[in-house]
Structures are given as C-alpha cells and as structure tokens.
Backbone as a ProteinNet text record, in pm:
[ID]
protein_1_A
[PRIMARY]
MAEVTLEERGKALEDQFFEKENAQKLAAMKDKLDAQRSREDLRKASGMTDDAVLDKLVGLGLKSNTIAALSLVPLIAVAWADGTIQDNERTAILQGAHGKGLEQGTDGYELLQTWLARKPSEDLFTAWEAYIKTLTVQLNDEQNRLLKNQILGFAKMVAAAAGGILGFGKVSGDEEKVLNRIDGAFPR
[TERTIARY]
5353	5236.5	5225	5110	5088.5	5076.3	5138.4	5130.7	4998.9	4943.4	4819.7	4859.3	4797.2	4832.5	4765.7	4819	4760.6	4616	4590	4454.3	4360.2	4407.1	4324.3	4297.2	4401.6	4383.2	4284.2	4296.9	4204.6	4061.6	4042.3	3907.9	3853.3	3937.7	3895.5	3855.9	3935.6	3904.9	3771.3	3749.1	3621.4	3505.1	3524.4	3417.5	3381.3	3484	3459.7	3390.6	3438.3	3380.4	3233	3203.1	3064.4	2977.2	3035.5	2958.3	2919.2	3017.4	2988.4	2889.6	2909	2818.2	2677.3	2666.8	2535.5	2470.5	2550	2495.7	2442.7	2516.7	2471.8	2343.7	2338.9	2218.1	2099.1	2122	2014.1	1966.6	2061.4	2024.8	1945.8	1988.5	1917.4	1776	1764	1630.4	1542.5	1598.8	1523.2	1478.6	1571.9	1536.6	1424.1	1432.2	1328.9	1193.8	1194.7	1069.7	1014.8	1104	1059.9	997.6	1061	1008	872.6	858.9	730.7	623	661.3	564.6	526.1	626.6	598.7	509.5	537.6	456.4	312.3	295.9	160.5	93.4	169.4	114.8	69.1	151.9	116.5	-4	-9.1	-123.7	-251.7	-246.5	-365.6	-403.4	-303.8	-331.8	-385.8	-343	-375.8	-476.5	-481.1	-562.8	-492	-367.9	-291.8	-257.4	-252.7	-230.4	-103.2	-42.6	74.4	200.6	261.2	378.9	497.8	517.6	632.4	622.7	503.8	484.6	500.6	440.1	451.7	597.1	671.5	813.1	892	861.9	930.9	897.7	772	731	797.8	808.5	880.3	1025.6	1084.5	1223.4	1248.4	1148.3	1159	1133.3	1099.1	1079.3	940.2	843.7	708.9	646.6	571.2	503.3	354.2	286.4	145.9	58	87.5	5.4	17.8	139.5	160.8	87.9	96.1	31.1	-120.4	-172	-316.8	-360.1	-285.4	-318.6	-304.2	-199.8	-173.4	-293.3	-354.2	-463.5	-601.2	-616.2	-748.3	-780.7	-680.2	-705.4	-783.2	-745.9	-822.3	-968.9	-994.4	-1133.1	-1216	-1156.8	-1227.1	-1248.1	-1148.3	-1161.1	-1275	-1285.2	-1394.3	-1529	-1535.4	-1662.6	-1711.9	-1618.4	-1655.3	-1662.5	-1641.8	-1633.1	-1753	-1872	-1992.1	-2033.9	-1947	-1973.9	-2033	-2086.3	-2140.3	-2104.9	-2102.7	-2083.1	-2218.9	-2257.1	-2383.8	-2365.7	-2476.1	-2470	-2408.6	-2445.6	-2391.6	-2241.6	-2193.4	-2049.1	-1978.2	-2035.7	-1979.6	-1975.1	-2084.4	-2090.5	-1986.6	-1974.7	-1876.7	-1734.7	-1704.6	-1570.9	-1544.7	-1639	-1618.9	-1614	-1700.7	-1697.8	-1568.7	-1530	-1406.1	-1285.9	-1284.9	-1174.8	-1170.2	-1286.9	-1292.5	-1246.7	-1292.2	-1255.8	-1107	-1040.3	-896.5	-815	-881.6	-808.3	-799.5	-866.8	-865.9	-973.5	-932.1	-1027.1	-1046.9	-1161.9	-1188.5	-1075.5	-1036.1	-930	-792.9	-779	-650.2	-641.9	-520	-500.4	-570.5	-556	-617.4	-768.5	-829.6	-975.1	-1022.8	-951.6	-988.8	-974	-867.5	-846.2	-959	-995.4	-1103.5	-1234.7	-1264.4	-1388.1	-1390.5	-1275.7	-1266.8	-1296.7	-1236.2	-1256.3	-1397.1	-1462.5	-1601	-1695.4	-1659	-1744.2	-1723.6	-1601.2	-1569.7	-1476.1	-1515.3	-1435	-1298.1	-1193.4	-1059.4	-1030.8	-931.8	-890	-841.4	-855.9	-804.9	-653.6	-589.4	-443.7	-403	-489.8	-459.7	-446.6	-539.1	-535	-414.8	-386.4	-270.1	-141.5	-133.1	-15.4	-7.1	-121.7	-123.5	-67.4	-112.3	-63.2	89	139.2	283.6	357.6	300.5	363.4	369	259.4	254.9	359.5	368.1	464.7	607.7	635.7	769.1	790.7	690.1	700.6	719.8	646.2	649.9	786.8	866.6	1003.1	1085.8	1049.4	1121.8	1077.7	966.5	910.5	938	939.4	953.9	817	816.7	692.6	583.2	618.8	519.1	462.7	547.8	501.9	410.6	447.5	362.3	226.8	229	104	13.1	71.2	-7.4	-62.9	20.5	-23.5	-135.1	-115.3	-216.2	-347.1	-339	-460.2	-537	-465	-532.7	-601.4	-528.5	-583.5	-696	-671	-771.6	-893.5	-870.9	-983	-1076.4	-1017.6	-1099.1	-1172.3	-1105.1	-1168.2	-1285.2	-1270.1	-1378.7	-1497.3	-1468.1	-1575.7	-1656.5	-1587.2	-1656.5	-1739.3	-1682.8	-1756.2	-1881.1	-1869.6	-1984.6	-2091.5	-2052.1	-2148.2	-2251.2	-2221.9	-2313.4	-2445.6	-2445.6	-2572.6	-2592.5	-2698.3	-2737.4	-2878.6	-2927.2	-3063.4	-3057.2	-3113.8	-3117.3	-2979.4	-2879.1	-2743.6	-2671.1	-2737.2	-2671.4	-2622.8	-2510.2	-2457	-2409.8	-2360.2	-2317.1	-2202.2	-2115.9	-2003.8	-2032.2	-2042	-2073.2	-1953.5	-1978.3	-1870.8	-1764.6	-1808.8	-1713.4	-1629.4	-1693.6	-1619.3	-1520.1	-1564	-1475.9	-1351.7	-1368.3	-1253.7	-1154.7	-1205.5	-1118.2	-1048.5	-1123	-1062	-949.6	-971.2	-867.3	-745.1	-767.4	-653.1	-574.5	-646.3	-579.7	-495.4	-557.3	-488.2	-366.1	-382.1	-275	-156.6	-175.4	-66	37.4	-4	83.5	152	272.3	341.5	268	285.8	223.6	310.4
-749.2	-745	-879.7	-936.2	-1070	-1058.7	-1150.8	-1154.5	-1217	-1162.1	-1216.3	-1331	-1442.9	-1561.6	-1559.1	-1640.2	-1655.3	-1702	-1790.2	-1841.2	-1728.8	-1642.2	-1530.2	-1432.4	-1408.2	-1319.3	-1382.1	-1513.1	-1583.7	-1573.4	-1586.5	-1576	-1435	-1334.4	-1195.4	-1170.7	-1227.3	-1214.5	-1280.5	-1401.4	-1470.6	-1390.2	-1338.5	-1259.5	-1139.1	-1068.9	-953.8	-995.8	-1105.4	-1154.5	-1186.8	-1264.5	-1305	-1188.8	-1094.3	-976.4	-897.7	-880.2	-809.2	-888.2	-1020.3	-1104.8	-1099.9	-1107	-1099.9	-964.2	-858.5	-725.2	-718	-777.4	-778.9	-861	-974.7	-1057.6	-984.9	-917.7	-841.5	-729	-661.8	-554.2	-610.9	-726.6	-789.8	-829.5	-884.1	-920.5	-797.2	-687.9	-563.1	-511.5	-512.6	-468	-552.9	-683.8	-773.6	-744.1	-725.1	-692.1	-558.3	-459.2	-328.8	-341	-420.5	-440.8	-510.7	-609.9	-679.5	-584.2	-500.3	-402.8	-307.5	-260.9	-170.9	-239	-366.5	-440.4	-447.7	-477.8	-486	-348.8	-244.1	-108.5	-77.5	-114.1	-89.8	-173.3	-297.5	-384.5	-320.9	-270.9	-209.4	-80.2	-3.7	125.4	109.6	3.5	-9.4	-117.8	-221.2	-336.2	-432.1	-400.1	-490.5	-616.4	-728	-854.5	-926.2	-888.4	-961.4	-918.5	-1014	-983.3	-937.4	-993.7	-955.6	-808.4	-765.6	-626.2	-537.2	-578	-498	-486.5	-597.6	-594.3	-500	-501.5	-411.9	-266.9	-238.9	-103.1	-57.6	-148.7	-118.3	-87.4	-170.8	-152.1	-19.6	30.6	159.7	276	243.7	347.5	408.5	343.8	398.6	384.1	481.7	483.1	455.2	422.8	383.1	492.9	619.5	727.3	731.7	710.3	709.5	591.7	477.4	357.1	371.4	434.8	457.4	538.4	643.3	725.1	644.3	562.7	480.7	393.1	332.9	240.4	306.3	419.1	479.3	584.3	653.7	759.4	707	591.4	543.1	513.1	462.9	431.7	558	658.1	785.9	849.1	840.5	896.7	830.4	698.7	626.7	665.6	669.7	700.5	841.4	936.9	1074.4	1101.8	1001.1	1020.7	1093.8	1064.8	1129.4	1252.3	1296.7	1419.6	1398.7	1280.5	1250.7	1106.4	1082	944.9	890.4	779.9	716.9	633.4	612	537.3	398.6	329.3	194.4	198.5	306	320.2	341.7	429.3	456.9	327.7	253.2	126.5	28.4	17.8	-74.2	-36.6	93.2	138.2	106.2	138.4	115.3	-34.3	-113.9	-258.5	-319.9	-277.6	-327.6	-288.7	-164.8	-118	-198.8	-221.1	-300.3	-443.8	-501.9	-638.4	-655.9	-548.3	-553.9	-505.3	-485.6	-452.9	-305.3	-220.4	-77.4	-50.7	-32.3	-21.1	123.9	148.8	280.5	315.8	443.4	489.1	488	416.5	417.4	541.5	581.4	698.9	681.8	564	538.2	551.3	501.3	506.9	651.7	726.9	867.7	947.5	921.8	987.8	952.1	826.4	779	850.2	864.4	932.7	1077.8	1144	1282.9	1290.3	1198.7	1199.2	1156.4	1077.7	1039.9	1157.6	1243.4	1358.1	1475.1	1490	1604.6	1559.5	1587.8	1545.1	1613	1533.1	1593	1658	1741.8	1809.9	1709	1743.1	1660.9	1644.9	1741.3	1734.1	1609.1	1562.2	1442.4	1320.6	1304.9	1190.7	1202	1322.9	1345.9	1311.2	1350.4	1317.2	1165.9	1100	954.1	887.2	932.8	874.8	890.1	1008.2	1032.7	944.2	928.3	845.8	699.4	648.5	509.6	487.9	580.6	565.4	561.7	637.8	637.6	510.9	471.3	353.4	226.3	212.3	87.3	59	162.1	142.7	64.8	77.7	12.7	-132	-172	-304.8	-395.3	-525.2	-618.3	-640.9	-714.2	-734.5	-798.5	-898.8	-968	-875.2	-798.5	-705.1	-599.3	-549.6	-453.3	-514.2	-638	-706.2	-718.9	-761.6	-778.5	-645.1	-542.6	-410.3	-357.7	-367.8	-321	-398.2	-530.7	-611.8	-576.1	-553.7	-521.5	-385.1	-285.7	-150.1	-141.7	-192.9	-184.9	-270.9	-387.2	-473.7	-409.6	-345.4	-278.7	-159.2	-85.3	29.1	-16.4	-129.4	-183.2	-224.7	-278.7	-317.8	-194.7	-85.5	38.5	89.5	87.6	134.8	50.9	-79	-168.1	-150.5	-103.1	-86.6	21.7	109.9	219.2	168.1	46.8	-12.7	-15.4	41.4	30.8	-22.8	-47.3	-97.1	-241.8	-331.7	-473.3	-530.5	-477.1	-529.2	-471	-382.5	-319.7	-181.2	-144.8	-11.4	8.1	-98.1	-87	9.4	20.9	113.9	225.8	347.9	462	496.6	577	622.2	700.2	784.8	862.1	770.6	669.3	573.4	493.6	457	382.9	465	594.6	682.2	681.4	687.1	684.8	549.1	441.7	307.8	296	354.4	352.3	433.4	544.3	623.6	544.9	472.8	390.9	285	214.4	111.4	167.8	284.5	346.5	393.6	407.2	450	339.1	216.9	101.6	64.8	5.1	-35	-147.7	-155.2	-259.5	-381.4
3793.4	3707.4	3637.4	3640.7	3584.1	3433.1	3364.7	3219.3	3177.1	3070.7	3014.6	2922.6	2945.4	2867.8	2731.4	2644.2	2511.6	2521.3	2615.9	2636.4	2677.8	2767.6	2812.9	2698.2	2618	2502	2402.1	2384.7	2295.8	2345.2	2474	2533.3	2513.8	2534.8	2515.8	2370	2278.2	2135.9	2103.9	2154.9	2132.5	2188.3	2310.1	2371.8	2284.6	2235	2149	2018.9	1961.4	1836.5	1854.4	1959.9	1980.1	2025.8	2099.1	2138	2013.8	1922.5	1798.3	1713.1	1703.5	1626	1684.3	1817.8	1882.6	1858	1864.2	1838.2	1694.8	1600.4	1461	1446.5	1515.9	1509.5	1570.9	1683.2	1746.5	1654.5	1591.7	1499	1381.3	1330.3	1218.8	1260.6	1382.2	1432.5	1445.1	1498	1513.8	1376.8	1280.1	1145.1	1086.5	1108.9	1056.3	1123	1254.3	1324.4	1279.2	1261.2	1213	1074.6	987.2	852.4	857.8	947.6	960.3	1011.1	1109.9	1159	1046.6	971.1	859.9	757.3	728.8	632.8	683.7	810.9	867.1	866.7	897.1	890.8	748.2	650.1	510.7	469.8	517.6	486.6	541.3	663.7	724.4	653.9	612.4	548.8	407.8	338.9	197.3	165.9	250.2	217.5	123.6	83.9	-2.6	75.3	4.7	73.8	32.3	-78.1	-126.8	-51.3	23.3	104.5	21.8	-96.3	-179.3	-220.2	-259.2	-297.1	-174.5	-64	58.5	103.5	97.2	135.6	45.5	-82.6	-175.8	-142.2	-111.1	-76.7	53.3	151.1	275.6	243.3	158.2	119.7	49.4	-19.4	-86.8	8.5	133.9	234.5	237.3	173.8	174.5	312.6	351.4	480.6	459.5	568.1	557.5	498.8	527.8	471.2	319.5	268.3	123.9	61	126.5	74	77	181.7	187	65.8	36.4	-79.5	-207.9	-215.1	-333.2	-367.6	-267.7	-294.4	-293.4	-224.6	-211.2	-317	-367.2	-465.6	-586.6	-644	-759.6	-727.8	-608.5	-570.4	-562.7	-502.1	-488.6	-625.9	-711.7	-846.4	-923.1	-911.4	-978.9	-918	-786.5	-719.5	-753.2	-766.2	-795.8	-946.5	-1031.2	-1176.9	-1235.2	-1182.9	-1236.8	-1156.8	-1065.5	-990.1	-852.1	-824.9	-692.1	-655.6	-526.3	-480	-440.1	-501.9	-468	-341.3	-272.2	-146.6	-164.3	-273.9	-292.3	-324.3	-387	-408.5	-274.7	-193.9	-60.8	21.2	16.7	90.9	39.7	-93.3	-151.6	-110.5	-111.6	-73.2	73.7	159.9	303.7	336.7	273.1	298	245.3	126.3	69	152.7	200.8	285.2	414.6	473	596.1	570.3	460.1	426.1	399.4	363.8	337.5	456.4	570.7	692	724.3	648	675.5	780.2	902.8	1013.2	1057	1116.6	1173.2	1268.2	1263.8	1351.5	1286	1172.4	1103	1015.5	983.6	898.3	764.1	705.4	575.9	579.2	684.9	697.1	713.3	795.1	816.9	687.6	613.9	485.8	389.8	387.6	302.7	336.5	462.8	505.6	456.5	463.7	417.4	268.2	191.5	46.6	7.5	89.2	60.7	85	176.7	209.7	113	63.9	-21.3	-133.2	-255.3	-370.5	-366.3	-372.8	-374.7	-510.6	-513	-635.1	-738.7	-866	-976.7	-964.3	-900.4	-881.2	-803	-715.4	-637.5	-729.8	-822.1	-914.1	-1008.6	-1053.5	-1139.7	-1065	-939	-856.8	-837.5	-819.4	-803.9	-929.9	-1047.8	-1173.5	-1184.9	-1154.4	-1162.1	-1062.4	-944	-841	-885.8	-939.9	-986	-1095.3	-1188.5	-1298.5	-1244.9	-1142.6	-1082.5	-999.7	-923.5	-838.5	-920.7	-1028.3	-1103.8	-1166	-1184	-1233.2	-1130.4	-1002.9	-894	-871.3	-931.9	-909.7	-1029.2	-1003.5	-1115.6	-1180.9	-1291.4	-1367	-1282.6	-1203.9	-1121.2	-1013.9	-949.8	-847.2	-908.7	-1027.8	-1096.9	-1131.2	-1178.1	-1212.7	-1090.1	-978.3	-856	-806.2	-807.1	-761.5	-851.3	-981.1	-1076.7	-1059.7	-1051.6	-1038.1	-912.4	-802.9	-678.2	-686.4	-732.4	-738.4	-841.2	-960.6	-1067	-1034.5	-975.7	-939.3	-838.4	-738.4	-637.1	-698.8	-788.4	-854.9	-942.5	-1011.6	-1094.7	-1008.6	-890.7	-800	-758.4	-730.1	-691.7	-809.2	-929.2	-1047.1	-1070.7	-1055.5	-1077.9	-970.9	-853.8	-743.8	-773.2	-867.5	-898.8	-955.2	-1006.3	-1047.6	-1195.7	-1241.3	-1381.6	-1385.2	-1503.3	-1518.5	-1565.4	-1486.8	-1518.1	-1551	-1482.3	-1502.1	-1621.8	-1698.6	-1814.1	-1775.5	-1829.5	-1804	-1662	-1599.7	-1460.6	-1443.8	-1544.5	-1537.2	-1635.9	-1584.7	-1670.5	-1757.9	-1859.4	-1946.7	-1869.9	-1776.8	-1696.2	-1607.8	-1551	-1469	-1553.4	-1673.7	-1764.7	-1799.3	-1818.5	-1847.4	-1731	-1608.7	-1491.1	-1480.3	-1504.2	-1501.1	-1605	-1722.8	-1826.2	-1783.9	-1713.3	-1662.2	-1558.4	-1471.8	-1370.4	-1440.3	-1534	-1609	-1681.3	-1741.2	-1817.7	-1734.7	-1605.5	-1518.9	-1499.2	-1523.7	-1503.9	-1634.7	-1626.7	-1749.1	-1820.4	-1948.5	-2030.7	-2034.9
[MASK]
++++++++++++++++++++++++++++++++++++++++++++++++++++++++++++++++++++++++++++++++++++++++++++++++++++++++++++++++++++++++++++++++++++++++++++++++++++++++++++++++++++++++++++++++++++++++++++

C-alpha cells in the first residue's frame, strides 16, 4: 500500500479548504442575488425607491404583499376619507403607483384595484398604524424619515388631487384627519 505523502495531504487539505470557501462564496452570492430580487420585488410592490430602507425591510423578512399594503393603505384611507373616491383621486393613485413601478399584473396593483372599487374596513387602517409603530422600532431615524416622507408625501398628493375651488380647500377636513393619523403613526 502506497503511503500518502505530506504534499498529497497538503493538496487534499487545500482542495477541501477552497471547496468549502467556494461553497461559502457561492452561498453568499446567492444570498445577495436573492436579497436584490427581494429588494426589486419590494420596490415594484411598494413604489419605494430608497435602497437602504428596502434593504432593511428585506432584512426584516418583509414580503412584497406586506410592503404593498404598507404603502397603499394610507393612500386608500385618504381617498376614501370623505366616503367616496373621486375620479381625480383614483387617477392620481393609479398614475402615482405606475410612476413608482407598480405595474398592472403585480400583487400590489391588483390589491390597489380592489381597494379602489370597494372601501376596505377601518380595521385595515388600524392594523396599518399598529404595523408602522412596530416596524419603525426596527429602523433608524434616517430610514424612518425616508419611509414617512415617502408614504405621507404620496398620501398628500392623493388628498390634493380631490381639487377644491380656485385652489382653496384642496385637502378636506376628513382628509386632513387621515393625514394626521398617518403622520402620527411614525415616531417624532
């Protein structure tokens, strides 16, 4: 029986080391690609654009359906604030959703269409507020600021789309109350 030389053992050790290292690198690459896909899925579902916030949400395990609800519930709440959705509010929501990457055929878009056709229960908005309060504890101040600005900014755009007379009263009292609830869900 031939003896295995030190050189042969060294080569076997190197092979094992590099095989394990390559497997770790491949796993890391796969994880990175999965995270990027998840980030893109979340971007499409929510219309959010900030990569740092999206990466944090991916890291927290949020899925695109949750993110769609996260960004769309406030818009729907504002649009339904006075009991009906006006055509210009519907248009603003759909154009804004499209402009932020929410395309027909995506889960977020289909959910949005359902909520535009039928007012969701108040429980949905209450659940959204509770979710935001829990989520924001996981984010840093800058991430919270970006998330709040994006959600509140889009909600204000929908509220302003309702119109008014000669530019006055563009945001109704009921819409203002909903905007204040959205704002209040975020930390100060």
